[in-house]
C-alpha positions as CSV (number, residue, x, y, z in Angstrom):
1,M,-9.5,-20.9,-57.0
2,Y,-6.0,-21.8,-55.6
3,I,-5.1,-18.1,-55.3
4,E,-8.4,-17.3,-53.4
5,L,-7.7,-20.2,-51.1
6,M,-4.2,-18.9,-50.4
7,I,-5.5,-15.4,-49.7
8,N,-8.2,-16.7,-47.3
9,T,-5.6,-18.9,-45.5
10,M,-3.3,-15.8,-45.1
11,N,-6.1,-13.7,-43.7
12,I,-7.0,-16.4,-41.2
13,K,-3.3,-16.6,-40.1
14,N,-3.1,-12.8,-39.8
15,T,-6.3,-12.7,-37.8
16,N,-5.0,-15.4,-35.4
17,T,-1.7,-13.6,-35.0
18,M,-3.5,-10.4,-34.3
19,K,-5.7,-12.1,-31.7
20,T,-2.7,-13.7,-30.1
21,N,-0.8,-10.4,-29.9
22,L,-3.9,-8.6,-28.5
23,L,-4.3,-11.3,-25.8
24,L,-0.6,-11.0,-24.9
25,L,-0.9,-7.3,-24.6
26,I,-4.0,-7.5,-22.4
27,A,-2.3,-10.1,-20.2
28,G,0.8,-7.9,-19.9
29,L,-1.2,-4.9,-18.9
30,L,-3.1,-6.8,-16.3
31,I,0.1,-8.1,-14.8
32,C,1.5,-4.6,-14.6
33,T,-1.6,-3.3,-13.0
34,V,-1.6,-6.0,-10.3
35,Q,2.0,-5.4,-9.5
36,A,1.5,-1.7,-9.3
37,Q,-1.3,-2.2,-6.7
38,E,0.8,-4.4,-4.5
39,T,2.8,-1.5,-3.1
40,K,1.1,-0.2,0.1
41,W,1.6,3.2,1.7
42,E,3.4,2.8,5.0
43,G,3.7,6.5,6.1
44,K,1.4,8.7,8.1
45,S,-2.0,9.2,6.6
46,V,-2.3,12.8,7.9
47,D,0.4,15.3,8.9
48,F,-0.5,16.8,12.3
49,S,2.8,18.6,12.8
50,H,1.1,22.1,12.4
51,G,-1.9,21.3,14.6
52,R,-5.5,20.9,13.7
53,L,-7.4,22.7,10.9
54,K,-9.4,25.8,11.5
55,V,-11.1,28.6,9.6
56,S,-8.9,31.6,9.1
57,D,-9.7,34.9,10.9
58,N,-11.2,36.4,7.7
59,R,-13.3,33.2,7.3
60,R,-12.1,32.7,3.7
61,F,-9.4,30.0,4.0
62,L,-8.5,26.9,6.0
63,V,-5.3,27.2,8.1
64,F,-3.6,25.1,10.7
65,E,-3.6,26.1,14.3
66,D,-0.1,27.7,13.9
67,G,-1.3,29.8,11.0
68,T,0.2,27.7,8.2
69,P,-2.1,27.8,5.1
70,F,-3.8,24.5,4.2
71,F,-3.5,23.5,0.6
72,Y,-6.7,21.8,-0.5
73,L,-6.6,19.9,-3.8
74,G,-9.4,17.8,-5.3
75,D,-9.4,15.9,-8.6
76,T,-12.1,14.4,-10.7
77,A,-11.4,11.5,-13.1
78,W,-13.5,12.9,-16.0
79,E,-11.9,10.6,-18.5
80,L,-13.7,7.6,-16.8
81,F,-17.1,9.0,-17.8
């Protein structure tokens, strides 16, 4: 009886410790996320130094007015689904 009571008490203490550690971890991650989002971009949103975009002469690519190729990159956050 006494041993069972001690084991149950130890399990409750371990559970409370695990809950506390989990809450501290979540709080730490939230603080890091909020701090990471405070930094704002202050540069240009678009680089117009090569001119406007147009379709290339062979109609297969996008290029700038001066003929510089336009690199188009898109990304999908599949891990969110």
